[in-house]
N, C-alpha and C positions, 0 to 999 in steps of 0.2 A: 685614256682621255680621247674624246671625240675631236677629230681635226676641225679647225676653223671652217674649212671649205664645206664640210658636211653640215655644220651648224648654219652656214650662210644659205645653203640649199634649203634646209628645213625652215629657216626664217622666211625665205622667198615664198615657200609653200604655206606660210601662215602660222608657223609654230613660234609663238611669242616666247616660250621658255628657252628655245634655242638662242634667240636674240639676247635674252637675259644672261645666258651663259657667256656669250660674246662680250657683253658689257662687263660682267664679272672678271673675265680674263684680261681685258684691256683697259679697264677704268683707271687703274693707278698710273699707267704709263701716259695715258691721254691727259690726265689731271696734271701730272708732272710737267709735261710739255706745255700745257696751258699756263701753269704758274710761271714758267721761265719766259714764255712769250709775252704774257700780259703784265706780269710784275706784281700781282696781288691775288690773294686767295679767293676773295669774293668773285672777282671777274673770272678767275680760273674755274671756279665751281660752275658758274653760269655757262662758260664756254664748253666745259666738259659735258654738261647736260645737253647743250645745243648740238654738240658734235654727235652725240648718240641719237638725238632726235632726228638730225639730218641724215645720219647713216641709216637709220631705220626707214625713213621715207624714201631714200634713194638706193637701198640695198639691191634692188632689182637691176641697177645699172652696173653693179660689180661684175666684171668680165672674167674673173679668175685668171688673168694674165700676170698677176703679181700676188703677193701674199695679202690676205685680208688686212693684216696689221699695217702694211704699207699703205693700202687704200684708206684705212681709217686715219692714219697719220695725216694723209693729204686732206681729208675732211677737217681734221682738227686744226691744221695749219691755216686752212682757208677760213675757218670759223674765227680763229684768233686774229687773223688779219682784218676781218670785218669788225671785230671789237676795237682794234687799234684805229681803224679808219673812223669809227664813231666817236672816239675819244677826242675831246677838244684840246687836251693838253697831255701829250704822251709822257712828258717829264713827271707828271703826277704819278703815273703808274710805277715808274722806276723808284721814285722816292718812297712811295707807300710800301712797295715790296721790300726794299732795302731795310726800312724800319721794322717791318714785320719779321723779316728773316732774323734780325738781331733779337727782337723780342721773343719770338717763338723758337728760334733755332739754337739759342744759347741758354744753357741752364745756369744755375747759380755757380759762379766761378770758384767760390770757397769750397764747394763739394767736389771739384774736379782736380785731379793731379795737374801739375803745371804743364806738362807736355800736351795734355788733352786741351787745356785752355788755349795754348799757342796754336794747336791744330785747328781748333774751332774758329779762332780768330782768322787764321789764314784762309779757311774755307769761306768764311763770311766775306773776306776781301775779294777772293776770286769770284764768288757769286755776284757781288756788287759790281765788279769790273765787267763781268759778262752782261749784266743788266744795262750797262752804259754803252754797249756796242750798238752800232746801227742795226735796225731790225733784220736785214738780210744776213748779216754776219752772226747775230745772236741766234737766228734760226739754225744755221749750219752747225754752230758750236753746240747748241743744245741737242740737236738730233745726233750728231756724231759722238761727242764726248760724254754726254749725260744719258743718252738713250742707246748708245752703242750701235748706231745704224751704219751700214756701209755707204760709201759714196753713191753707188748705184741706186740704193733704196732712197737716199736723200734726194737724188736727182728726180726720181719718180714722184716723190712727195711734193717737191717744189716746182715740178714741171720745168726743169732746166737740164743742161748737160752735166755730165760728170765733171768735165773740165771747169765749169762754172762753180760747182760745189767746191772743188779743190782750190780754185782761185779765191773764193769767198772765205774759205777756211784759213788759207794762208794769210790773207789780209787780216782776218779776225785775230789770228794768233800774234801777228805783229802788233796789232792794237792792244791786245791784252798784255803783251810783254811790256809795252810802253806804259800802260796804266799801272801795272803791278810793280814796275821798277822802283817806284817811290817808296814801296814798303820794304822793310828789312826783315828777312826771315831768319 
């Protein structure tokens, strides 16, 4: 497999197919991040597309000081933040996503063994609780636990210190624990 850095160089030189390969490699992760940050699939699809358009336009600014994926996450986070700023009512995003997660994420309970039903319901509750976190806490939880990024990478993406990432994550986990304590598992 050709490394991302080589594909970035080829893209800068005008090779559109190289950029298409980068899109193919990173699309699912950028889309997943966008869904978690924005709360619904339509906005996430738009943000994902805008992220890659913005990345293509500004790929010449990539300095190879970090991984391309880290830089792309930063573009995605900024794109999602712009979407959130444009939204008149952020609560609408959370409500729509929670409803869609239940509709699309859960199959017919009669066809699933009981344990799987409980697991699915627990996952839905956790995701709904994450969606209710303040945006900065939701960002770090999404990047760390759902996208498995290290504190240093998250700090680069969010343009903050590693300590700030840790602090936000700690506060987010306390908030999640409080929100989830009302559910019995």
